[in-house]
N, C-alpha and C positions, 0 to 999 in steps of 0.2 A: 295315432299316438306314437310318440318317439321312443323307440326301444334302443337302449344303449348297450353295446357289447362291452366285454372286458377291456378291449383295446381303447374304446371310446372313453370309458371311465378312467383308465390309466392316463391317457393324454390330457383329459380335462383336469384331473387331479394335479398333474405336473404343471399345467398352465396356471391354475388358480394358485398353487403354492408358490410358484415363481413370481407371479404377479404380486401377491401379498408381500413377498420378500423384497421385490424391487420397490414397491410402494413404501415399505418401512424404511429401507436404506436411503432412498432419495428424499423422503420426508425429513429424516434426521439430518441429512446434508443441507436441506433447505433451511431448517431451523438453525443449524450452526452458522450458516452464512447470514441469516437474519439477525441472530444474536450479535455477531461480530459487527454488523452495520449499525445496530441500535444500542449497543452497550453504553455509549456515552449518554444517550437520551434516557435510558433506564436509570442510570446513576444520578443524572440531574433531576429527574422527576421524583426521586426518593420514594419509590414504591418497593414493596417487599417482593421477594422472589415468588412467593405464593400468588400474589396478585398478577405478576407478569405471566406466570404459567396458566392460571385459571382464567384470567380476563383477556389475555392477549393471545397466547399460543394455542389454547383450546379453540379459538376462533380462527387463528391463522392456518392451522394444519388442514382443516377441511377446505378452506379457500385455495391454498396452494395445491392440494391434491386434485381439486377440480380443474385447475389450470394444467397440471402436468399429467392428467389421466391418460390422454392419448400417447404421450411419450412412454409412460409405464407400459402400455399395451404393446407398443412397438419393441421396446427393449425386452419385454418378456418373451414375445414370439421369437425374436432373433436368438436370445440367449438359450431358451430351453430347446429349440429346434436344433441349434448347433450342438448343444450338449447331447441330444439324442443321436445326432449324426456321428459325433465323435465316439460315442459308445456303441457304434454300429447297431443301432436299434431300427433305423429307417430302411436300410438296405434289405434286411431279412423280410421286412413287411412287404416291400415291393417284389422281392423274389418269390414270396409265397403266393403272389397273384392279386394282392390288394391294389385296386385302382387308385389313381391319384385323387379322384373325386371322393372315394371312400376314406382315404387318408385325411382329407380336408374336413370331413364332417365334424369331428370334435373341435377343430379350430373355429369353425363357423358357429357351433353351439356356444362355445366359450366367448367368442367375440360378441354374439348377440346378448349373452348374459351380462357382460361388462358394459355393453352399450346401454342396456336397460338400467344398470346401476348408475352409470354416468349421467344419464338423463334424469333419473330420479334425484340424484344428488344435486345436479345443477338447477333443477326446478323447485325443489322443496327444501333441501338441507342448507345449501349455501346461502340462499336469500335470507333464511331465518338467522343464520350465523352473522351475516352482514348487518341485519336489522338489530340483532342483539348487541353487537359490538358498537354500533352507532348509538344505541340507547345508553350504553355505559359511558359514552363520551370519553373514550380513551384518547388522551392528548399526548401520547408518547411519540 
Protein backbone atom coordinates (compact mmCIF):
# COMPACT_ATOMS: atom_id res chain seq x y z
CA UNK A 1 0.00 0.00 0.00
CA UNK A 2 1.16 3.50 -0.83
CA UNK A 3 1.51 5.67 2.25
CA UNK A 4 1.71 9.39 1.59
CA UNK A 5 3.51 11.74 3.93
CA UNK A 6 2.54 15.33 4.60
CA UNK A 7 5.17 16.45 2.07
CA UNK A 8 3.71 14.14 -0.59
CA UNK A 9 0.19 15.44 -0.01
CA UNK A 10 1.46 19.03 -0.12
CA UNK A 11 3.27 18.57 -3.45
CA UNK A 12 0.40 16.58 -5.00
CA UNK A 13 -2.10 19.24 -3.90
CA UNK A 14 0.06 21.97 -5.47
CA UNK A 15 0.46 19.91 -8.65
CA UNK A 16 -3.29 19.22 -9.02
CA UNK A 17 -4.37 22.79 -8.25
CA UNK A 18 -1.80 24.26 -10.66
CA UNK A 19 -2.82 21.72 -13.32
CA UNK A 20 -6.50 22.62 -13.01
CA UNK A 21 -5.63 26.33 -13.13
CA UNK A 22 -3.51 25.85 -16.27
CA UNK A 23 -6.27 23.79 -17.86
CA UNK A 24 -8.89 26.44 -17.11
CA UNK A 25 -6.80 29.35 -18.37
CA UNK A 26 -5.58 27.64 -21.54
CA UNK A 27 -9.09 26.30 -22.29
CA UNK A 28 -10.45 29.83 -22.07
CA UNK A 29 -7.70 31.05 -24.39
CA UNK A 30 -8.50 28.26 -26.87
CA UNK A 31 -12.21 29.16 -26.79
CA UNK A 32 -11.45 32.85 -27.34
CA UNK A 33 -9.27 32.06 -30.37
CA UNK A 34 -11.90 29.67 -31.73
CA UNK A 35 -14.66 32.25 -31.31
CA UNK A 36 -12.56 34.85 -33.12
CA UNK A 37 -12.01 32.45 -36.00
CA UNK A 38 -15.64 31.32 -36.24
CA UNK A 39 -17.59 34.48 -35.40
CA UNK A 40 -18.51 35.10 -39.03
CA UNK A 41 -19.77 31.52 -39.47
CA UNK A 42 -21.81 31.81 -36.28
CA UNK A 43 -23.43 35.03 -37.48
CA UNK A 44 -24.15 33.64 -40.97
CA UNK A 45 -25.69 30.46 -39.54
CA UNK A 46 -28.11 32.55 -37.45
CA UNK A 47 -27.89 30.32 -34.40
CA UNK A 48 -28.49 31.52 -30.85
CA UNK A 49 -25.73 32.01 -28.32
CA UNK A 50 -27.26 29.23 -26.22
CA UNK A 51 -26.99 26.78 -29.14
CA UNK A 52 -23.40 27.79 -29.79
CA UNK A 53 -22.48 27.23 -26.16
CA UNK A 54 -24.38 24.00 -25.58
CA UNK A 55 -24.03 22.29 -28.92
CA UNK A 56 -20.60 23.46 -30.01
CA UNK A 57 -18.43 24.60 -27.12
CA UNK A 58 -19.48 21.93 -24.62
CA UNK A 59 -18.16 19.46 -27.20
CA UNK A 60 -15.17 21.57 -28.25
CA UNK A 61 -13.72 21.99 -24.75
CA UNK A 62 -13.22 18.25 -23.97
CA UNK A 63 -11.75 17.73 -27.43
CA UNK A 64 -9.27 20.61 -27.18
CA UNK A 65 -8.36 19.62 -23.62
CA UNK A 66 -7.57 16.09 -24.76
CA UNK A 67 -5.22 17.52 -27.38
CA UNK A 68 -3.51 19.94 -25.00
CA UNK A 69 -3.38 17.65 -21.93
CA UNK A 70 0.37 16.87 -22.26
CA UNK A 71 1.17 20.56 -22.61
CA UNK A 72 -0.87 21.29 -19.49
CA UNK A 73 1.19 18.71 -17.61
CA UNK A 74 4.48 20.18 -18.80
CA UNK A 75 3.50 23.75 -18.01
CA UNK A 76 2.24 22.68 -14.60
CA UNK A 77 5.42 20.92 -13.56
CA UNK A 78 7.63 23.75 -14.74
CA UNK A 79 5.46 26.45 -13.20
CA UNK A 80 4.89 25.02 -9.75
CA UNK A 81 8.40 23.60 -9.36
CA UNK A 82 9.92 26.97 -10.25
CA UNK A 83 7.50 28.62 -7.84
CA UNK A 84 8.58 26.21 -5.09
CA UNK A 85 12.23 26.94 -5.90
CA UNK A 86 11.70 30.70 -5.87
CA UNK A 87 10.01 30.46 -2.46
CA UNK A 88 13.00 28.43 -1.22
CA UNK A 89 10.95 25.31 -0.48
CA UNK A 90 13.15 22.85 -2.36
CA UNK A 91 16.56 23.72 -0.87
CA UNK A 92 15.47 23.03 2.74
CA UNK A 93 14.05 19.67 1.64
CA UNK A 94 17.36 18.60 0.17
CA UNK A 95 19.29 20.11 3.11
CA UNK A 96 17.25 18.06 5.55
CA UNK A 97 18.42 14.87 3.85
CA UNK A 98 15.55 14.03 1.50
CA UNK A 99 16.91 12.18 -1.50
CA UNK A 100 16.11 13.19 -5.05
CA UNK A 101 14.19 9.92 -5.54
CA UNK A 102 12.09 10.68 -2.48
CA UNK A 103 11.43 14.20 -3.77
CA UNK A 104 10.21 12.79 -7.10
CA UNK A 105 7.69 10.37 -5.54
CA UNK A 106 4.74 12.85 -5.50
CA UNK A 107 5.59 13.94 -9.04
CA UNK A 108 5.41 10.34 -10.25
CA UNK A 109 2.16 9.69 -8.37
CA UNK A 110 0.58 12.83 -9.82
CA UNK A 111 1.90 12.01 -13.28
CA UNK A 112 0.39 8.52 -13.10
CA UNK A 113 -2.93 9.98 -11.92
CA UNK A 114 -3.08 12.42 -14.82
CA UNK A 115 -1.92 9.77 -17.29
CA UNK A 116 -4.83 7.59 -16.17
CA UNK A 117 -7.26 10.51 -16.50
CA UNK A 118 -5.91 11.36 -19.96
CA UNK A 119 -6.27 7.77 -21.15
CA UNK A 120 -9.78 7.56 -19.69
CA UNK A 121 -10.76 10.80 -21.42
CA UNK A 122 -9.23 9.84 -24.77
CA UNK A 123 -10.81 6.39 -24.86
CA UNK A 124 -14.25 7.05 -23.40
CA UNK A 125 -15.21 10.72 -23.10
CA UNK A 126 -13.80 12.33 -26.27
CA UNK A 127 -15.14 9.67 -28.68
CA UNK A 128 -18.63 10.12 -27.22
CA UNK A 129 -18.35 13.89 -27.56
CA UNK A 130 -17.27 13.53 -31.19
CA UNK A 131 -20.10 11.08 -31.91
CA UNK A 132 -22.60 13.39 -30.24
CA UNK A 133 -21.44 16.46 -32.18
CA UNK A 134 -21.58 14.48 -35.43
CA UNK A 135 -25.12 13.33 -34.63
CA UNK A 136 -26.14 16.98 -34.18
CA UNK A 137 -24.84 17.69 -37.68
CA UNK A 138 -23.32 20.98 -36.66
CA UNK A 139 -22.62 22.75 -39.92
CA UNK A 140 -20.96 25.77 -38.49
